[in-house]
Structure formats: C-alpha cells, structure tokens
C-alpha positions in Angstrom: -41.9 47.1 -23.8 -41.1 45.1 -26.9 -40.6 41.4 -26.2 -37.3 39.9 -27.4 -37.5 37.9 -30.6 -37.7 34.1 -30.0 -34.4 32.4 -30.8 -34.4 30.1 -33.8 -32.4 27.6 -31.9 -34.6 25.4 -29.7 -33.8 25.3 -26.0 -32.0 22.1 -24.9 -34.2 19.5 -23.4 -33.3 19.2 -19.7 -32.0 15.8 -18.7 -34.4 13.8 -16.4 -33.5 13.6 -12.8 -31.9 10.4 -11.8 -34.3 7.8 -10.5 -33.1 6.2 -7.2 -33.0 2.5 -7.1 -35.8 1.0 -5.0 -34.4 0.0 -1.7 -35.5 -3.3 -0.1 -37.0 -3.3 3.3 -34.5 -3.2 6.2 -34.9 -6.9 7.0 -34.6 -8.0 3.3 -31.6 -5.6 2.9 -29.6 -7.1 5.7 -30.5 -10.6 4.5 -29.1 -9.7 1.1 -26.0 -8.3 2.7 -25.5 -11.5 4.6 -25.9 -13.5 1.4 -23.3 -11.4 -0.4 -21.0 -11.8 2.6 -21.5 -15.6 2.4 -20.6 -15.5 -1.2 -17.3 -13.6 -0.5 -16.5 -16.2 2.3 -17.2 -19.1 -0.1 -15.1 -17.6 -2.9 -12.1 -16.7 -0.8 -12.2 -20.1 0.9 -12.2 -21.7 -2.6 -9.2 -19.7 -3.6 -7.2 -20.5 -0.5 -8.4 -24.0 0.1 -5.3 -25.7 -1.5 -3.0 -24.1 1.1 -4.1 -26.5 3.8 -4.3 -29.4 1.4 -1.0 -28.8 -0.5 0.8 -31.9 0.7 -2.0 -34.5 0.3 -3.0 -33.2 -3.1 0.6 -33.2 -4.3 1.2 -36.7 -3.0 -2.0 -38.1 -4.5 -1.4 -36.5 -7.9 2.4 -37.1 -7.9 3.6 -33.4 -8.0 6.0 -31.6 -5.7 5.0 -29.1 -3.0 6.3 -26.2 -5.2 4.2 -27.4 -8.2 1.2 -28.0 -6.1 1.5 -24.3 -5.1 0.2 -23.5 -8.6 -3.3 -24.3 -7.3 -3.0 -21.0 -5.5 -1.0 -19.1 -8.2 -3.4 -19.8 -11.1 -6.6 -18.5 -9.5 -4.7 -15.5 -8.1 -3.5 -14.4 -11.5 -6.8 -15.0 -13.2 -8.7 -13.2 -10.4 -6.3 -10.2 -10.7 -7.2 -9.8 -14.4 -10.9 -10.5 -13.9 -11.5 -7.9 -11.2 -11.3 -4.9 -13.5 -12.4 -6.9 -16.6 -15.7 -8.0 -15.0 -16.3 -4.7 -13.3 -16.1 -2.9 -16.7 -17.4 -5.6 -19.0 -20.5 -6.3 -16.9 -21.1 -2.6 -16.0 -24.5 -2.6 -17.8 -25.8 -5.9 -16.5 -28.0 -6.5 -13.5 -25.6 -7.2 -10.6 -27.8 -9.9 -9.2 -27.5 -11.9 -12.4 -23.7 -11.4 -12.6 -23.1 -12.5 -9.0 -25.3 -15.6 -9.5 -23.4 -16.7 -12.6 -20.0 -16.2 -10.9 -20.9 -18.2 -7.8 -22.4 -21.0 -10.0 -19.1 -21.1 -11.9 -17.2 -21.5 -8.7 -19.5 -24.3 -7.5 -18.9 -26.2 -10.7 -15.2 -25.7 -10.6 -14.8 -27.1 -7.0 -16.9 -30.1 -7.9 -14.7 -30.7 -10.9 -11.6 -30.5 -8.8 -13.1 -33.1 -6.4 -13.4 -35.5 -9.3 -10.2 -34.6 -11.1 -8.2 -37.6 -12.4 -5.0 -35.6 -12.7 -3.3 -32.3 -11.8 -4.0 -30.7 -15.1 -7.8 -30.9 -14.6 -7.3 -29.5 -11.1 -5.5 -26.5 -12.6 -8.2 -25.9 -15.1 -10.8 -25.9 -12.3 -8.7 -23.4 -10.4 -8.7 -21.1 -13.4 -12.5 -21.0 -13.2 -12.3 -20.3 -9.5 -10.1 -17.2 -10.3 -12.8 -15.8 -12.7 -15.4 -16.1 -10.0 -13.3 -14.6 -7.2 -12.1 -11.6 -9.1 -15.4 -10.6 -10.6 -17.6 -11.3 -7.5 -15.2 -9.6 -5.0 -14.9 -6.4 -7.1 -18.6 -6.0 -7.7 -19.7 -6.9 -4.2 -17.8 -4.1 -2.6 -20.2 -1.4 -4.0 -23.5 -3.1 -3.2 -24.1 -2.0 0.4 -25.3 1.5 -0.6 -28.1 -0.2 -2.6 -29.2 -2.8 0.0 -29.4 -0.9 3.3 -30.3 2.7 4.4 -27.5 5.3 4.2 -26.8 5.4 7.9 -26.1 1.6 7.8 -23.8 1.6 4.8 -20.6 1.5 6.8 -21.6 -1.5 8.8 -23.0 -3.3 5.8 -19.8 -2.8 3.9 -17.8 -4.1 6.8 -20.0 -7.2 6.9 -19.6 -7.8 3.2 -15.8 -7.5 3.4 -15.7 -9.4 6.6 -16.1 -12.5 4.4 -12.5 -12.0 3.2 -10.5 -12.3 6.4 -13.0 -14.8 7.8 -12.4 -17.1 4.9 -8.7 -16.5 5.0 -8.4 -17.4 8.7 -11.2 -19.9 9.1 -11.9 -21.4 5.7 -8.5 -22.9 5.3 -8.4 -24.6 8.7 -11.9 -26.0 8.3 -11.0 -27.3 4.8 -7.7 -28.8 6.2 -9.5 -30.5 9.0 -12.1 -32.0 6.6 -9.4 -33.0 4.2 -7.6 -34.9 7.0 -10.7 -36.6 8.2 -12.3 -37.5 4.8 -9.7 -36.8 2.1 -8.9 -33.7 0.0 -11.5 -34.5 -2.6 -14.2 -34.3 0.0 -12.9 -30.9 1.1 -13.2 -29.6 -2.5 -16.7 -31.2 -2.9 -17.8 -29.5 0.4 -16.8 -26.1 -0.8 -18.6 -26.8 -4.1 -21.8 -27.6 -2.2 -21.4 -24.5 -0.1 -21.1 -22.4 -3.3 -24.3 -24.1 -4.6 -26.1 -23.2 -1.3 -24.8 -19.6 -1.7 -26.3 -19.4 -5.2 -29.7 -20.4 -3.8 -29.4 -17.7 -1.1 -28.4 -15.0 -3.6 -31.4 -16.0 -5.9 -33.8 -15.8 -2.9 -32.5 -12.8 -1.1 -30.9 -10.4 -3.6 -33.3 -7.8 -5.2 -32.9 -6.8 -8.8 -29.8 -4.6 -9.1 -29.8 -2.8 -12.4 -26.6 -1.1 -13.4 -25.6 2.2 -11.9 -23.0 4.6 -13.1 -20.4 2.3 -14.9 -16.7 2.2 -14.4 -14.7 2.6 -17.6 -11.3 1.2 -18.5 -9.6 4.7 -18.8 -10.8 5.6 -15.3 -8.6 2.9 -13.7 -5.2 4.1 -14.8 -6.3 7.7 -14.5 -7.1 7.1 -10.8 -3.6 5.6 -10.3 -1.9 8.6 -12.1 -3.6 11.4 -10.2 -3.8 10.0 -6.7 -0.6 9.3 -4.8 -2.4 7.6 -1.9 -4.2 5.2 -4.3 -0.8 4.3 -5.8 0.7 3.7 -2.4 -2.2 1.6 -1.4 -1.8 -0.7 -4.4 2.0 -1.0 -3.7 1.4 -1.8 0.0 -1.2 -4.4 -1.0 1.3 -6.1 -3.3 4.1 -6.2 -0.7 2.0 -7.3 2.2 0.0 -9.9 0.4 2.9 -11.3 -1.6 4.9 -11.6 1.6 2.1 -13.3 3.4 1.5 -15.9 0.7 5.2 -16.5 0.0 5.2 -18.0 3.5 1.6 -19.0 4.3 1.1 -21.1 1.1 3.6 -23.5 2.6 2.5 -23.3 6.2 1.8 -27.0 6.4 5.4 -28.1 5.3 6.7 -25.2 7.5 5.0 -26.6 10.6 6.1 -30.1 9.7 9.7 -29.5 8.8 10.7 -26.3 10.8 8.6 -26.5 13.9 8.4 -30.3 14.1 4.6 -30.4 14.5 3.0 -33.8 14.0 0.7 -34.0 11.0 -2.3 -34.8 13.2 -2.0 -31.5 15.0 -1.6 -29.2 12.0 -5.3 -28.5 11.6 -5.7 -27.7 15.3 -2.9 -25.1 15.0 -4.4 -23.6 11.9 -7.7 -23.4 13.6 -6.0 -21.4 16.4 -4.4 -19.2 13.7 -7.9 -18.6 12.3 -9.5 -17.6 15.6 -6.6 -15.2 16.2 -7.1 -13.8 12.7 -10.8 -13.1 13.3 -9.9 -11.3 16.5 -7.3 -9.2 14.6 -9.9 -8.3 12.0 -12.3 -6.9 14.6 -9.5 -5.1 16.4 -8.3 -3.5 13.2 -11.8 -2.6 11.8 -12.5 0.7 13.7 -8.9 1.9 13.7 -6.9 4.2 11.4 -5.9 2.1 8.3 -2.5 3.6 7.8 -1.4 3.2 11.4 -2.8 -0.3 11.5 -1.0 -1.4 8.3 2.2 0.1 9.7 1.9 -1.9 13.0 0.9 -5.1 11.1 3.8 -5.0 8.7 6.4 -4.1 11.4 5.1 -6.9 13.6 4.9 -9.6 10.9 8.5 -9.0 9.9 10.1 -10.5 13.1 7.3 -13.0 13.5 7.9 -14.7 10.2 11.7 -14.5 10.7 11.4 -16.2 14.1 9.2 -19.0 12.8 12.1 -19.8 10.4 14.8 -19.5 13.0 13.2 -21.0 16.2 12.5 -24.8 16.0 10.1 -26.5 18.4 6.3 -27.0 18.6 5.8 -24.4 21.4 7.7 -21.7 19.5 6.1 -22.5 16.2 2.6 -22.7 17.7 2.9 -19.5 19.7 4.3 -17.6 16.7 1.6 -18.9 14.4 -1.0 -17.4 16.7 0.7 -14.0 16.6 0.9 -14.4 12.8 -2.8 -14.9 12.6 -3.6 -12.1 15.0 -1.7 -9.5 13.0 -2.5 -10.7 9.5 -6.2 -10.7 10.4 -6.3 -6.9 10.2 -4.8 -6.7 6.7 -7.8 -7.0 4.4 -10.1 -4.6 6.3 -7.3 -2.0 6.6 -6.3 -2.2 3.0 -10.0 -1.7 2.0 -10.2 1.3 4.4 -7.0 2.8 3.0 -8.4 2.6 -0.6 -11.8 4.0 0.2 -10.2 6.8 2.2 -7.9 7.6 -0.7 -10.7 7.8 -3.3 -14.1 8.0 -1.5 -15.9 9.2 -4.7 -14.4 6.6 -6.9 -15.0 3.7 -4.5 -15.8 1.0 -7.1 -12.7 1.9 -9.2 -10.4 2.0 -6.2 -11.9 -1.3 -4.9 -11.3 -2.9 -8.3 -7.7 -1.9 -8.3 -7.1 -3.2 -4.8 -8.9 -6.5 -5.5 -6.8 -6.9 -8.7 -3.5 -6.3 -6.9 -4.6 -8.4 -3.9 -5.1 -11.4 -6.1 -2.1 -10.8 -8.3 -0.1 -10.7 -5.0 -1.6 -14.0 -3.8 -0.4 -15.6 -7.1 3.0 -13.8 -6.9 3.5 -14.9 -3.3 2.6 -18.5 -4.0 4.9 -18.6 -7.1 7.8 -16.9 -5.3 7.4 -19.1 -2.3 7.3 -22.2 -4.5 10.5 -21.2 -6.3 12.3 -20.5 -3.0 11.1 -23.8 -1.5 12.1 -25.9 -4.5 15.5 -24.2 -5.0 16.5 -23.6 -1.4 14.5 -24.8 1.6 11.2 -24.3 3.4 12.6 -21.7 5.9 13.7 -19.5 3.0 10.0 -18.9 2.2 9.5 -17.4 5.7 12.5 -15.1 5.4 11.3 -14.0 1.9 8.0 -13.1 3.4 9.6 -11.2 6.3 11.7 -9.1 3.8 8.5 -8.1 1.9 6.7 -7.2 5.1 9.6 -4.9 6.0 9.4 -3.2 2.6 5.6 -2.7 3.1 6.3 -1.0 6.5 8.8 1.4 4.8 6.2 2.2 2.1 3.5 3.0 4.6 5.9 5.0 6.7 6.9 7.3 3.8 3.4 7.7 2.5 1.1 10.4 3.8 -2.3 9.7 5.2 -4.9 9.1 2.5 -7.0 12.2 1.9 -10.7 12.1 1.9 -13.4 11.3 4.4 -13.6 8.2 6.6 -13.1 5.0 4.7 -15.9 3.2 6.5 -18.5 5.5 5.0 -18.5 5.1 1.3 -20.1 7.8 -0.8 -23.4 6.4 -2.3 -23.9 6.8 -6.0 -27.4 6.1 -7.1 -27.1 7.7 -10.5 -28.3 5.5 -13.4 -26.1 4.7 -16.4 -26.0 7.5 -18.9 -24.3 10.8 -19.6 -23.3 12.8 -16.5 -25.1 15.9 -15.7 -23.1 19.1 -15.3 -23.0 20.7 -11.9 -24.2 24.3 -11.9 -22.4 26.9 -9.9 -25.1 29.0 -8.4 -22.8 31.5 -7.0 -21.0 32.1 -10.3 -20.8 35.8 -11.1 -19.2 37.8 -13.9 -15.7 36.5 -14.6 -16.0 33.5 -12.3 -15.4 29.9 -13.4 -17.7 27.0 -13.3 -16.0 24.2 -11.6 -16.1 20.8 -13.3 -17.8 17.9 -11.7 -15.2 16.1 -9.6 -17.4 13.5 -8.1 -15.3 10.7 -9.5 -12.1 11.6 -7.8 
C-alpha cells in the first residue's frame, strides 16, 4: 500500500492544557476566605457608615440632612461604575495585588474623612471609598473557587458574601454607637484603622492569585441581552435597594421625628435592627432566592408604610426589628438569583449585580434626600414602600432563573488566553459541532 503524500501545510500546534492554579492548604485557604470576608465587611461598613452619623456630620459641617445624604450617594455612584471597570481593567493583574491596593485606598479615605475640615473634603474621601467598594466586591465574589477545595466552594462563597449583610446590619449600628460616644470623626478613624488591619491580613493570608479567564466589556451587555433572568435580577436589585436606601439613609431622623425616639436610644435600636438582619441573612441563605425575594419585598412594603404612619417608640422599635429581619435576606438572595441565572458567567453576572446594587444605594440616598428636603421625613418611607411593591411585582412576573443551584458556582481555572474549541466526539457525517457555551 502506498503511503499518502505528506501535506505541505504543517499540522497546527496543539494548545497546551490549562494549568490549574496551585490551591493553598485547607487551613490557609479558609484563613484567606476569612480575610476576604473581613475586607467586604470593612468596605461595606465604610460605604454605609454615614447613615448612622448623618445628623452629627451635617450639624458639625453646617449642611442639611438631605445634603449630608450625598455621603452615601457619591460612593454608591462611583462604586457602580467601578465594579465593571475594575473587573475588566484589572483582568490581567494578580488579584491579591488588586485587592490590597483597593483596601489601602479605603483606609486612607476614611482617615482623610476623620480629619476633614469641611464637607467638600469629606465628599472627596467618599469618592475614593466608592472606588474601593466597587472593585473589591466585584473581584472577591469569584475567589472562593481558587482558595478552597471544590466541595467547599458554596460555603466559602457564602462566607465571603456574608460580609455584605453583616456590614449593612451591624457596621452601621456599631459606627453610630462609637460616633455617639466619641464623635463622628472617631468613627471614621476607627473604620480606617480596621481597613489598615484588613490590608495586613490580606498581605499575610492571601496566596498569589494570577489572572484567570478575563471578563471583557462586550460580555456584560451581551449577558443582559441574552438572559431574561439576569435582566430581571438587575431590575429587582435596583428596585429593592433603591427602596431600602430611600428610607434607611434617613433612619436616624425617622426615628427621631416620626417615632419620637430619644437620640440616646437610636444606637440601641439600630443594634437590634442589626441583630435581626443577621438572623434574616442566615434564614434566607439556604432558601430559594426567587421565593425569598418575593416574600421580602411583599413584607417590607407594609412595614415601611407603617413606620411612616404609626407614631410612638414601641411601634417604631418593633417595626424597625421587622425591617431588619426581612432586609437581612436581600443581599444573599440577590447573589443567589444572579448566580442561578448565569452559573457559567458568574464573575460577569456578579459584576452586573454589584454595579446595580451600588447605583441603587446612590439612587435611594439621592431620592430620599430630595423627598425629605422638599416634603417631609415620612415621605421617604412611603417612597421606599412603593419601590418595594414594584420589586415584588417584578419578581412575581419573572420566571425562575434557569441553571444549577446558585450556591455552587462553576469553577473556572482556565488561564488567560484564547479559548480552546470543544470537540464533539459523537459527531458523525452531517452532524454539527456545537460551539463552546461555557460563558452563558
């Protein structure tokens, strides 16, 4: 038999197999997860700290409550832009280095706020906080698969994102209490020192995290276009979080003017709100995200309305505890919704959610400030209640996110570089080779 002539075209050189990232030991991996979770807690506490200090900061720097609300609006807007920008722009940088730079920026920003001679300097420092929050939160969401074994990824991801609701419901009360005891400048300085301690923990505990498969700018709008559940998750995030912060940004004047709570007892009530919120987070964690978000939005609608309509310390205090209990389940449920909608585009979906979450914080604080300045404090609560109802309707008309369980993200250990085509081993004559759909 005559051998076939050799082709003059050289055979393509096969692409090398992807090299998995070296995983740290289990103990070091969980220590790194804890350090990242501490970073999330510190950042979200920094972002929301002015909520409990709104009145004293405004009084000390001679601005109204509505203007002081810009301390929440500014970092929210900046974080919303920086979530996708940092995710894409730093795609080829070591994640350890990026996270350390971002947390150092937040430490410096809070210390600058503590020393600020006027409100303009405070706003500049809040802008830097927004950069750190948006970038850190978006990147941290995809790190669990690189820090712990595969069967622990779900729990590690929950621990990392647990820093969000814990900061929302405990960071603000703790900052408020410290501000009342030692002054608002001391509260900002304390968070700055916490950020510095977190930087040390990240430097000591995080392993090298070279870039994996990067997210590109075109991928983000493409994911929104092709996936109805992702679009719905972004809309629900906007409505729920805007409604929350239209009201909660002004919780201190609400308790003072509507419920008649003495200023000395505000921090105690906010601490109760925080404890209830942590309980809500753990109750919501293992449950279906869509059903939980429906229950939360339907429950918060009358709760916020009743806070505005029922005067008295007992009514205001009791409703505040219910408010914390139900809102505590929002962050973990929104994250579960997005990962369930796009399990193979987890970093892109998380980036979209983080961006909208922070835009909504800013929008809520701005909307609430306009309502408070032009109408009255109770109007902020009624505005929040209307947005909660709109969120409930959106969840109700949206189908369940397709995909696998949201608490088990799909690991992606592929290094940066051109994707490898997937071969169809069963392809026969006339059959099609299916494209690689691992990104959506």
